[in-house]
N, C-alpha and C positions, 0 to 999 in steps of 0.2 A: 504494500500500500504506500504509494509514493507521497511523502510529505516532507516539507522542509521545516516543520515546526520544531522549535526548541522550547522546552517547558522547564521553567526555573522555579525551584522552591527555596526553602531556607537551608536545606542540607544537601540537596541533589540538583543536578541539571540533567534533563533527558534530551538526548540528541538522536537524530536518525542514525540507524546502523549503516555505516559506509565502509568502503574498502579499507580505509585507514585503521579500522578497528579489527579487521579480520585476524591478523597475526596474534593479537592478544587473546581474542576469543578462542582461537585454535589452541593456544596454550592452556586455557581453562579446560577445554573439552578433551584435552589429553589426560586429564585426571579421571580415573575410573569412578571415583566416588561422585564427582559432579555429573558424570554421564548417567550413573545409576539414579541419582536424585532427579535428573531432568528427563529420564527415559530417552536418552540420546544415543545414537549409533556413532562409533568412531569414524571420523572422516580425515582424508588427507588434507593438507593445506590448500591444494588446488580445488578440491571438492568444497572446502569451506568458502572459498572465494565465489564459487558457482552458487552455493547456497545463499550467500549474502545477496547476490544479484537477484536471485529468484524471490527471496523474501521481500526485497525492496519493491519489486515490480508486481508481486502478487496482490491483487485487490482484496484478498481475504486475510491478509496478515498485516498487523500494525506492530512494528518493532522499534524499540528505543534502547540505546545504550545508556546506562546509568553512570554519570560522572559524580564523584564526590565534590561538592561545592567548597572551594577554598576561598578564604576571605580576600586573598590577593591573587593577582595573576590573570592572564587571559584564559578563556574557556578551553582553549586547546592544550593548556598545561594541566588541567584538572585530571586527577587519576580516574581511570576507567575501572569500575568496581563490579559491574554486573549488567543485567539486561532485564527488560520487562516487555511482555508481549501480549497481544490479543489476537486470537484466531477465530475468525468468523466462519460459522458452519451453516450453510444455507443462505437464504435471502431473508432480510428483515421482515418481509411480509409473510413468510412461511410460518405455520403454526409451531413447527419444531425448531425454528431458528434459535441459535445460541451463540454467545461470544465467550470463548474460554480464555481466562487470564492465567498468565504464568509469570513468575518472577524468580530471579536468581541473583543473590549477592555472592559473587565468586571469591572475592578477596576477604579472607578470614578477618583481617584487621578492621574491616568496616562492617562486620556483622554486629547485631544487637546494639545498634546505635540509632535506630529509628529511620534508617535510609530506605528500607524496603517499604515501610508504611507510607512514607511521603512519596516515593516513586509510584506506588500503586494509586495513591490518591490523584496525583497529577495526571497519570494516564487515563484513569477511569473518568475523571472530570472532563478531560479532552474528548474521550470517546462517546460520552453520554450527554455532554453539555448540561450536567446536573450537579453543580457544586454543592447544593444543599443536601444531596443524598449522601455525600462522602465527607461531610463536615469540613469542606475546604472552601477556599476563596475562588472567585472567578479568575480565569487565566488572564494574563496581561493582554491588553488590546492589540499588541503587535504580534501576537501568535496567529499564524495563518489558520483559517478555518479548517476543520477536519475534512479529509477527503470522503467522497461517497464510498460506501453507503452510510458512513457516520453522519450525525450522531445516532446512537441506538438507545433503546429503552433500557434503563438499569436492570429491570426485571429479567432481561435476557442474559445477564452475566452468570457465568458458572465457573467453578474451579474444581479440579480433581487432584486430590492430595493423598499421599500414602497415609494410611490410618494411624501410623505411629509417628508421624511428623507433627508433633504437638506445637512447636513454634509457628509453623505455617498455618495450622488450624486456628490458633489464637490470633494470628495476624489478620486473617480474613473475617473472623468473628468481630474484630474491632471495626471492620469496614461494613458491618451489618450483613454479612453472609451467614447462613445457617445450614447445618447438615440436612440434606434432603434425601440422601441415599447412601447405603453402605454396600459396596461391591466386594464381597468376601473373596471371590475367586481371584481378583486382582489385588487384594489387600489395600484397597483405597476407599476414600469417601468422596462423595460429591457434595459440594456446597453451592448454594445459589443466593443471589442478592435478594433479600426479603424486606429491607428497610428497617426503620426504627422500631417497628412492632415485633421484631423477631424474637424467638425464644429457642436457641439452639440446644438447650439442655434436654429437650424432649427426645432426642435421638441417641 
């Protein structure tokens, strides 16, 4: 999904995934643990470049690289620490349409510092145009509008997480997602955005 949008928060800056990010991303994906957590297959560096191009051009994928916002310096000097994605499945007018969110903070030194929460907020506000649903502020006026078929309804958002990944489950609960399905055969749970009236303790 081609966009030149740059989303800036207090802790992170989200930038489009470009060729300049591929080598670092490939280094991350050389880690078997990260591949397992993200259900990714090992790729060669050349395959990673091809995947980057595909993801950027695919109308069903919205992908941002997460940069840790430093108080000083140009944005190009900010450290690359992870990525956040939205995968659209079907057409927004379809009854079974959904948008699956994923996030990864690959750099250990930047985990448990609130970066994942802010990165998700920024992306979901951008994708839905509903800052009030994610306890966030409207994006800066200089942010380009989201490409079609965005924005989408927040109720179409879904995430699938390993059932023992408690930190990720808690992260999405804070964003008003609730467990809607347990898939025992895959060892994962499904969570959907349900808004401020959610009660995730019932599942």
